[in-house]
Structure formats: C-alpha cells, structure tokens
Backbone bond lengths (Angstrom), bond angles and torsions (degrees), N, CA, C in turn:
res aa  C-N    CA-C-N  psi(-1)  N-CA   C-N-CA  omega(-1)  CA-C   N-CA-C  phi
1 M - - - 1.452 - - 1.527 108.86 -
2 T 1.302 117.30 134.90 1.455 120.54 -178.94 1.517 109.97 -76.55
3 P 1.340 118.04 148.87 1.457 119.61 178.86 1.519 110.09 -64.58
4 L 1.329 115.89 149.75 1.458 120.54 -177.98 1.519 110.94 -70.74
5 L 1.275 117.38 117.31 1.449 124.71 163.57 1.506 117.23 52.30
6 K 1.262 120.04 52.58 1.454 118.46 179.99 1.524 111.30 -64.58
7 D 1.311 120.70 -67.42 1.463 121.70 -177.99 1.522 112.30 -123.91
8 E 1.317 118.71 16.81 1.456 121.00 -167.54 1.527 117.25 -64.05
9 P 1.323 120.47 -56.44 1.468 119.01 -163.78 1.517 116.05 -83.60
10 T 1.293 117.97 79.72 1.461 119.35 173.94 1.523 110.37 -69.61
11 Q 1.355 117.67 -28.09 1.464 119.77 178.05 1.520 111.72 -67.52
12 A 1.345 118.57 -22.46 1.466 121.12 179.12 1.518 110.35 -64.63
13 E 1.326 116.64 -38.15 1.458 119.43 179.04 1.526 110.78 -65.78
14 A 1.321 117.35 -30.07 1.461 121.09 -179.49 1.526 112.15 -83.52
15 A 1.325 117.27 -11.23 1.461 121.24 -178.07 1.525 109.99 -74.90
16 D 1.324 114.86 169.65 1.458 121.59 179.83 1.527 109.24 -76.58
17 V 1.325 117.60 91.55 1.452 122.94 179.32 1.520 107.63 -114.25
18 R 1.337 116.11 126.47 1.453 118.78 178.85 1.527 109.58 -68.67
19 P 1.313 118.47 132.33 1.466 120.71 179.85 1.524 110.79 -58.68
20 G 1.312 115.36 141.86 1.454 120.60 177.06 1.517 113.84 87.34
21 T 1.313 118.16 -9.84 1.464 119.70 177.36 1.509 108.59 -106.56
22 G 1.309 116.11 164.61 1.440 120.30 175.72 1.511 110.35 -114.88
23 F 1.326 118.21 30.52 1.451 121.63 -174.12 1.521 111.97 -116.94
24 L 1.329 114.95 143.57 1.455 122.10 176.31 1.521 108.45 -122.94
25 K 1.332 116.21 134.27 1.456 120.91 171.50 1.513 107.67 -96.09
26 G 1.318 115.98 145.85 1.449 120.15 178.24 1.512 109.82 178.97
27 H 1.337 116.05 -144.96 1.462 119.09 179.00 1.524 110.47 -147.74
28 L 1.307 114.84 155.45 1.454 120.06 174.53 1.520 107.53 -73.71
29 A 1.322 116.04 143.90 1.458 120.12 -174.51 1.524 112.29 -132.65
30 G 1.320 116.87 24.09 1.453 120.10 177.72 1.515 111.74 132.84
31 I 1.320 114.75 -173.05 1.461 123.60 177.87 1.529 106.27 -129.82
32 D 1.336 117.51 132.94 1.464 118.75 -179.24 1.527 110.99 -82.21
33 A 1.335 116.52 177.39 1.466 122.50 -176.07 1.515 112.76 -63.58
34 E 1.338 117.92 -20.18 1.457 121.59 178.67 1.519 112.29 -93.55
35 G 1.331 117.39 2.09 1.458 121.19 177.64 1.522 114.64 88.56
36 R 1.339 117.59 13.04 1.467 120.67 179.56 1.527 110.06 -91.90
37 P 1.340 117.50 139.79 1.471 119.69 174.79 1.523 109.84 -64.61
38 L 1.325 115.81 142.98 1.462 121.89 176.01 1.518 108.44 -101.93
39 F 1.333 116.81 137.11 1.463 122.87 -174.19 1.515 109.85 -125.64
40 L 1.341 115.95 138.27 1.458 121.72 175.53 1.530 107.77 -125.35
41 P 1.339 118.33 115.29 1.465 121.00 -179.29 1.522 112.00 -66.02
42 E 1.329 116.04 154.24 1.468 121.18 175.04 1.518 108.90 -59.96
43 G 1.302 116.35 137.06 1.456 121.45 176.82 1.509 114.79 79.51
44 A 1.324 117.61 -2.66 1.466 120.27 -179.29 1.516 109.87 -91.69
45 S 1.310 115.51 146.44 1.453 119.99 172.93 1.514 107.33 -114.10
46 G 1.275 116.97 163.07 1.453 119.55 179.63 1.514 111.34 105.38
47 E 1.307 114.48 -161.44 1.460 120.89 -174.86 1.521 111.50 -85.77
48 P 1.337 117.40 143.18 1.468 119.65 173.46 1.528 109.57 -69.18
49 F 1.321 116.29 158.72 1.457 120.62 -178.79 1.526 110.23 -121.47
50 P 1.351 117.32 154.32 1.461 120.52 -177.58 1.523 111.69 -74.57
51 V 1.339 115.17 146.63 1.462 121.81 177.35 1.523 109.13 -130.25
52 A 1.312 115.81 152.67 1.455 121.00 174.34 1.532 108.33 -77.28
53 I 1.304 116.88 159.53 1.467 122.26 -178.41 1.525 108.11 -98.78
54 G 1.315 116.58 116.42 1.461 121.26 -177.51 1.507 114.52 -113.88
55 I 1.333 117.26 15.19 1.464 120.32 179.61 1.530 109.39 -128.03
56 P 1.323 116.90 148.68 1.466 119.42 179.06 1.529 110.35 -78.89
57 V 1.321 115.96 92.89 1.458 120.87 -178.68 1.529 108.13 -139.16
58 A 1.317 115.83 143.71 1.465 121.24 -178.52 1.527 110.74 -65.45
59 D 1.332 115.59 147.55 1.463 120.52 178.65 1.524 111.67 -57.11
60 G 1.328 117.13 -39.70 1.457 120.69 179.09 1.518 111.94 -60.84
61 T 1.320 116.76 -38.35 1.463 121.33 178.10 1.523 110.21 -66.56
62 L 1.332 117.01 -40.46 1.462 120.07 178.29 1.526 111.50 -64.37
63 V 1.311 116.78 -44.00 1.464 120.52 -179.95 1.523 110.15 -62.58
64 K 1.328 116.54 -46.09 1.468 120.19 179.17 1.533 110.61 -63.32
65 S 1.329 117.39 -41.63 1.462 121.46 178.82 1.522 111.33 -62.18
66 A 1.325 116.40 -39.24 1.470 120.21 178.60 1.526 110.68 -67.55
67 R 1.321 117.14 -39.90 1.471 120.64 178.86 1.519 111.72 -64.90
68 L 1.347 116.47 -32.64 1.461 121.49 -178.51 1.528 112.87 -91.86
69 N 1.353 116.80 4.87 1.465 121.03 -177.57 1.525 112.13 52.92
70 R 1.311 115.72 45.90 1.462 121.34 -177.10 1.525 110.81 -64.85
71 R 1.355 115.06 140.04 1.460 120.85 178.14 1.522 109.63 -65.38
72 A 1.321 116.08 141.44 1.459 120.30 -175.24 1.523 110.17 -146.28
73 I 1.323 114.80 166.82 1.454 121.25 174.62 1.527 107.83 -126.20
74 V 1.319 115.26 135.30 1.461 122.54 -176.56 1.519 108.39 -123.87
75 A 1.328 116.60 138.46 1.465 121.53 176.00 1.519 109.50 -97.55
76 R 1.311 114.99 137.93 1.473 120.49 174.84 1.522 106.93 -99.04
77 L 1.316 116.56 122.05 1.452 121.85 -178.55 1.516 110.71 -89.91
78 Q 1.313 116.91 167.85 1.467 121.56 -177.08 1.522 113.27 -59.88
79 D 1.326 116.71 -31.23 1.469 119.22 -179.25 1.520 112.25 -88.57
80 D 1.323 117.01 22.00 1.462 124.23 179.93 1.520 113.70 62.50
81 A 1.317 117.07 22.27 1.460 120.64 171.50 1.527 107.08 -88.19
82 Y 1.322 116.38 152.40 1.458 122.44 -179.65 1.518 108.50 -120.13
83 V 1.357 115.65 135.83 1.461 121.20 -174.86 1.526 109.54 -131.34
84 L 1.329 116.02 128.06 1.463 121.53 174.31 1.517 108.22 -68.06
85 V 1.332 117.47 120.22 1.464 120.74 -177.72 1.523 113.63 -114.86
86 G 1.327 117.95 -6.01 1.451 118.75 177.64 1.507 112.89 173.23
87 F 1.329 113.86 171.35 1.455 121.80 174.77 1.516 108.21 -110.09
88 L 1.325 116.73 151.05 1.458 121.67 -177.41 1.520 110.82 -107.79
89 R 1.336 115.19 135.26 1.463 122.55 172.40 1.516 107.45 -139.64
90 E 1.287 116.45 155.58 1.459 120.60 179.69 1.519 112.49 -83.80
91 R 1.346 116.53 -31.98 1.470 118.53 -174.52 1.518 110.96 -159.22
92 V 1.325 115.28 170.10 1.458 123.09 175.75 1.526 107.92 -81.71
93 D 1.325 117.99 143.24 1.456 122.57 177.13 1.528 110.01 -57.15
94 T 1.328 117.14 137.43 1.470 120.78 -176.13 1.525 112.63 -62.42
95 R 1.340 118.35 -31.92 1.473 120.22 177.09 1.516 111.00 -64.95
96 A 1.325 117.23 -39.55 1.464 120.85 178.26 1.522 110.66 -68.60
97 L 1.321 116.84 -37.85 1.456 121.77 -179.94 1.528 111.25 -63.78
98 A 1.327 116.85 -38.47 1.459 121.82 -177.70 1.526 113.21 -85.93
99 A 1.314 118.14 -10.90 1.464 121.55 -176.05 1.520 111.57 -72.27
100 G 1.312 115.39 142.64 1.454 121.34 173.99 1.512 110.03 -88.05
101 P 1.325 116.90 178.26 1.469 120.15 178.73 1.529 111.06 -57.83
102 G 1.312 116.19 131.90 1.458 121.21 178.41 1.513 114.80 79.79
103 E 1.338 119.08 3.88 1.461 121.39 -177.53 1.528 113.24 -98.37
104 L 1.316 118.16 -5.36 1.453 120.08 178.22 1.520 109.37 -76.72
105 E 1.305 117.43 149.47 1.453 120.86 -179.02 1.512 110.71 -124.70
106 V 1.309 115.43 156.22 1.455 121.79 177.14 1.514 107.31 -105.40
107 V 1.328 117.16 127.39 1.451 122.08 178.04 1.515 107.60 -117.81
108 V 1.340 116.38 128.87 1.456 120.65 -178.19 1.513 109.12 -118.54
109 D 1.324 116.54 79.01 1.464 123.46 172.69 1.518 115.56 48.02
110 G 1.333 118.44 17.68 1.454 120.39 178.75 1.509 113.71 65.17
111 E 1.305 118.26 16.35 1.456 121.80 -178.72 1.523 109.42 -115.30
112 T 1.286 117.71 -152.27 1.455 122.44 -177.46 1.520 110.71 -83.61
113 L 1.308 116.57 135.42 1.453 122.24 172.98 1.513 107.15 -100.83
114 Q 1.310 116.80 122.06 1.452 120.59 -179.39 1.518 108.37 -121.65
115 L 1.331 115.20 122.21 1.461 121.55 175.68 1.516 107.35 -109.81
116 K 1.318 116.86 134.02 1.453 120.75 179.33 1.515 108.90 -128.85
117 A 1.332 115.41 144.64 1.460 120.77 175.85 1.513 108.30 -148.10
118 E 1.308 116.84 152.25 1.460 121.38 179.95 1.538 111.38 -72.60
119 R 1.339 116.90 -39.83 1.466 120.55 -172.95 1.516 113.76 -108.14
120 Q 1.327 116.90 -53.85 1.465 119.37 -178.75 1.514 111.38 -163.50
121 I 1.345 114.77 159.21 1.462 122.70 173.89 1.518 106.54 -124.55
122 E 1.317 116.15 131.85 1.458 120.17 -179.96 1.528 109.30 -126.17
123 L 1.329 115.79 128.89 1.460 122.47 171.10 1.521 106.04 -108.73
124 R 1.312 117.55 129.18 1.458 120.58 -176.13 1.522 109.91 -138.46
125 C 1.325 115.40 138.23 1.454 122.28 174.60 1.521 106.90 -148.38
126 G 1.314 117.61 110.14 1.468 121.14 -178.46 1.519 110.69 59.27
127 K 1.348 116.22 -123.26 1.462 121.40 -178.27 1.528 112.41 -93.00
128 A 1.326 117.73 6.05 1.469 121.49 -179.67 1.525 110.18 -105.61
129 S 1.339 115.57 144.23 1.464 118.81 177.21 1.520 110.95 -153.62
130 L 1.320 114.67 154.60 1.452 123.74 173.89 1.522 106.02 -131.56
131 L 1.324 115.90 121.85 1.451 121.44 -177.10 1.519 109.14 -119.57
132 L 1.336 116.87 124.74 1.460 122.98 176.52 1.525 107.07 -111.98
133 R 1.320 116.92 122.29 1.466 120.85 -177.79 1.526 110.55 -109.91
134 A 1.322 115.22 152.83 1.466 121.58 -177.79 1.521 112.42 -61.69
135 D 1.327 117.84 -27.66 1.467 120.22 -179.38 1.529 112.37 -78.57
136 G 1.344 117.83 1.81 1.451 121.83 177.25 1.525 114.30 100.70
137 R 1.307 118.11 -6.49 1.463 120.61 178.77 1.518 111.04 -72.75
138 V 1.318 114.87 138.33 1.457 122.46 174.38 1.517 106.31 -123.07
139 V 1.322 116.67 121.95 1.462 120.99 -178.78 1.517 108.15 -118.04
140 L 1.326 115.95 116.89 1.459 123.19 177.64 1.514 106.73 -109.66
141 S 1.317 117.37 124.84 1.456 120.57 -175.03 1.521 109.98 -136.59
142 G 1.341 115.45 140.08 1.459 120.22 176.87 1.510 110.46 -173.69
143 T 1.314 116.55 171.47 1.466 120.05 179.43 1.524 111.38 -79.90
144 Y 1.325 117.62 -20.77 1.459 122.78 179.90 1.519 106.41 -153.08
145 V 1.325 117.79 115.49 1.462 122.03 -176.65 1.521 108.91 -115.38
146 V 1.312 116.72 127.99 1.457 122.35 -179.98 1.525 108.16 -120.48
147 S 1.322 116.85 134.62 1.450 122.38 174.44 1.521 107.28 -118.02
148 T 1.314 117.70 119.63 1.455 122.49 -177.19 1.528 109.14 -126.44
149 S 1.327 115.58 140.83 1.452 119.85 178.77 1.516 109.72 -144.77
150 R 1.325 117.98 143.46 1.466 121.77 173.72 1.517 110.46 -87.36
151 G 1.307 115.38 -12.34 1.462 121.74 176.30 1.522 107.50 -122.82
152 P 1.315 116.79 -160.01 1.464 119.59 179.59 1.529 111.97 -59.01
153 N 1.309 116.14 141.83 1.454 122.95 176.10 1.522 105.92 -115.23
154 K 1.307 117.04 99.07 1.457 121.56 -171.91 1.523 111.05 -97.82
155 V 1.306 115.67 142.13 1.450 122.78 171.86 1.518 105.75 -122.34
156 R 1.349 116.72 116.60 1.441 121.14 -177.52 1.524 109.45 -126.62
157 G 1.285 116.69 148.38 1.455 121.02 174.98 1.516 109.72 178.03
158 A 1.327 116.80 163.16 1.461 120.02 177.13 1.527 109.14 -59.42
159 T 1.339 114.98 -41.47 1.475 120.92 171.48 1.516 106.24 -137.26
160 I 1.312 116.36 152.53 1.459 121.69 176.91 1.517 106.81 -124.75
161 S 1.322 115.20 126.28 1.459 121.12 -179.01 1.515 108.82 -113.70
162 L 1.312 117.38 119.61 1.458 122.60 176.21 1.522 108.20 -107.38
163 N 1.310 116.41 125.61 1.468 124.32 -177.92 1.484 109.14 57.67
C-alpha cells in the first residue's frame, strides 16, 4: 500500500485556503482503487487526491457521498497528510427542524436494513421491547401484544406454552 499523500496535492496549494488554517473546502470526487476517498479542493483544477478518513462514518455513506460529489472539509496536517474531517451543508433540513421529539425517521436507501450484533439486539419504546439474542431466543414484551395477518398466522415450536 502506498503511503498516504506524501507530495501529491500541488493543486491544494493553489486552492482557496485561508492563511493560518489547515483546512480545505471542496468535494469528494470518487474512491480510489485502494478504497480511499478522493478530494478536489474548491478552485483547484486537475486530478483529485486521496485523503484519509478522520470521521466516524459508514463506508456506504462515504461511497454514496463520493458518487454524489458531496461537499467536504479536509484538514492538512503538518506532515502534508490530508484527512477528511467533515461534510459541509448550509442548513438543517426543514422537516427535521419542524419535527418534534421522536418524529425523526431513519431512511436507508430504500433497500434492506441489516443490524448485526455479537450478543444481542434490543429495540425498546416505552414499555414495549423486542430482544434478539445470539443463541436464537426472541423475546417480545409489551403491555398489549397483537398479532395480525392477512394470510395464515402460524405458531410453531417443539412445544407451545399458552399462559
């Protein structure tokens, strides 16, 4: 693997960088063959250069951001390495601004949402909960539980205990 950004970005020096700061504004411009985000500073011409990832963000989010040329901010370190430190937006979405507590929603690209855990996953809301354990146990708990089906509603198990 090649070292990160030794002497690569000469266009960064030509970009609009405020004196005294180590930050560059620009946008992501793809992902290189080694999986590093590519960054192109505002006002720079030429090829984008790879940057290290310095923010806790999922790989899928980075790939999508690179495909959409999302605006970003990169820090230039003393050793001439460049690190992605954030994404830039002008404002908060108006739906989020108007939402009350508990009204925000999570959208995952309209595809499958997969949550994985080594030991257990717990969903909880007030007095209701759903617990998935690694040993295969599923515990559904609430003050009032309703099971509805438009087709067959099957209950299967080695034994079934009612009350």
